[in-house]
DRENDREN-443647 format. One record per residue (C-alpha): residue number from 1; residue in one letter; x, y, z. Coordinates in pm, whole numbers, plus 50000, padded with zeros to 5 digits. Example, Ala and Ser with C-alpha at 12.3 -4.5 7.8 and 13.67 -1.06 7.14 Angstrom:
<rs>
    i  aa      u      v      w
    1   A  51230  49550  50780
    2   S  51367  49894  50714
</rs>
This chain:
<rs>
    i  aa      u      v      w
    1   M  10795  31312  43211
    2   D  11029  31044  43330
    3   Y  10750  30781  43264
    4   L  10694  30908  42899
    5   H  11119  30950  42851
    6   Q  11134  30563  42963
    7   H  10869  30412  42707
    8   L  11005  30633  42432
    9   Q  11345  30515  42494
   10   Q  11197  30136  42487
   11   I  11013  30239  42151
   12   L  11351  30351  42009
   13   E  11520  30037  42114
   14   A  11261  29799  41940
   15   L  11310  29990  41641
   16   Q  11687  29957  41649
   17   S  11658  29592  41696
   18   F  11359  29547  41413
   19   E  11418  29276  41188
   20   V  11272  29187  40873
   21   T  11212  28821  40795
   22   P  11065  28637  40496
   23   W  10754  28594  40676
   24   K  10735  28973  40806
   25   A  10788  29062  40429
   26   I  10492  28874  40339
   27   G  10281  29033  40629
   28   F  10362  29353  40508
   29   L  10293  29312  40165
   30   G  09947  29146  40266
   31   M  09890  29496  40476
   32   A  09987  29691  40158
   33   M  09765  29504  39925
   34   F  09478  29491  40186
   35   T  09505  29881  40232
   36   S  09583  29949  39908
   37   R  09201  29831  39821
   38   W  09071  30139  39974
   39   F  09256  30389  39745
   40   V  09143  30206  39452
   41   Q  08796  30213  39567
   42   M  08821  30587  39637
   43   Y  08982  30669  39296
   44   Y  08692  30488  39114
   45   T  08427  30695  39352
   46   R  08600  31014  39249
   47   K  08654  30947  38872
   48   Y  08257  30817  38834
   49   K  08118  31071  39103
   50   R  07925  30790  39247
   51   V  08029  30495  39494
   52   V  08196  30228  39322
   53   M  08339  29896  39427
   54   P  08571  29799  39119
   55   L  08666  29454  39054
   56   A  09029  29507  39154
   57   F  08891  29583  39521
   58   W  08799  29275  39544
   59   W  09107  29115  39382
   60   L  09331  29326  39634
   61   S  09089  29168  39914
   62   V  09170  28810  39832
   63   C  09513  28868  39761
   64   G  09594  29060  40082
   65   S  09398  28865  40286
   66   A  09537  28541  40181
   67   L  09906  28686  40223
   68   L  09819  28786  40589
   69   L  09656  28457  40638
   70   A  09981  28313  40554
   71   Y  10152  28548  40766
   72   F  09942  28482  41052
   73   I  09927  28112  41031
   74   F  10281  28031  40914
   75   G  10490  28284  41023
   76   K  10337  28413  41357
   77   N  10073  28142  41468
   78   D  09829  28417  41585
   79   S  09485  28282  41616
   80   V  09343  28667  41640
   81   G  09520  28735  41286
   82   I  09389  28414  41156
   83   L  09029  28491  41251
   84   S  09040  28836  41159
   85   N  09143  28763  40809
   86   T  08945  28464  40753
   87   F  08620  28633  40734
   88   P  08732  28932  40432
   89   V  08877  28663  40223
   90   V  08565  28466  40230
   91   V  08345  28728  40119
   92   S  08601  28888  39886
   93   V  08596  28537  39699
   94   Y  08193  28511  39727
   95   N  08198  28859  39542
   96   L  08424  28748  39272
   97   I  08229  28442  39213
   98   V  07880  28649  39202
   99   H  08068  28883  38946
  100   S  08177  28596  38737
  101   R  07838  28443  38753
  102   D  07677  28798  38623
  103   L  07903  28832  38346
  104   R  07800  28486  38226
  105   S  07459  28514  38245
  106   R  07502  28873  38061
  107   K  07703  28704  37786
  108   A  07429  28436  37751
  109   A  07154  28666  37733
  110   K  07338  28864  37443
  111   A  07424  28578  37264
  112   A  07034  28438  37284
  113   D  06906  28812  37154
  114   P  06945  28832  36816
  115   V  06894  29205  36814
  116   Q  07169  29285  37050
  117   S  07416  29010  36919
  118   G  07390  29183  36571
  119   S  07237  28888  36413
</rs>
């Protein structure tokens, strides 16, 4: 029991000396954005009653990962954080590029088809 009390005391002391720096604020914002993407995905899945990955999911991934990368590179210099946030931002940017290309090809196909374009 004394062991638990000692660790609880250390945790309370650490929380009392907690300091929010500008880089920590950037890290917290990135974490909030990156985490919120799952709530967005869940909302759209419930709305359409099927699994949906909305565009907002990918934008929140890119922005959240970029902020977390900035925090881990400049604010903390933490190689584990840098590596763990590099892959999600690459995948998210790739998905946004694929989405953009798909939109352009659909618009081009619609413009080339006189029946769909209303001409």
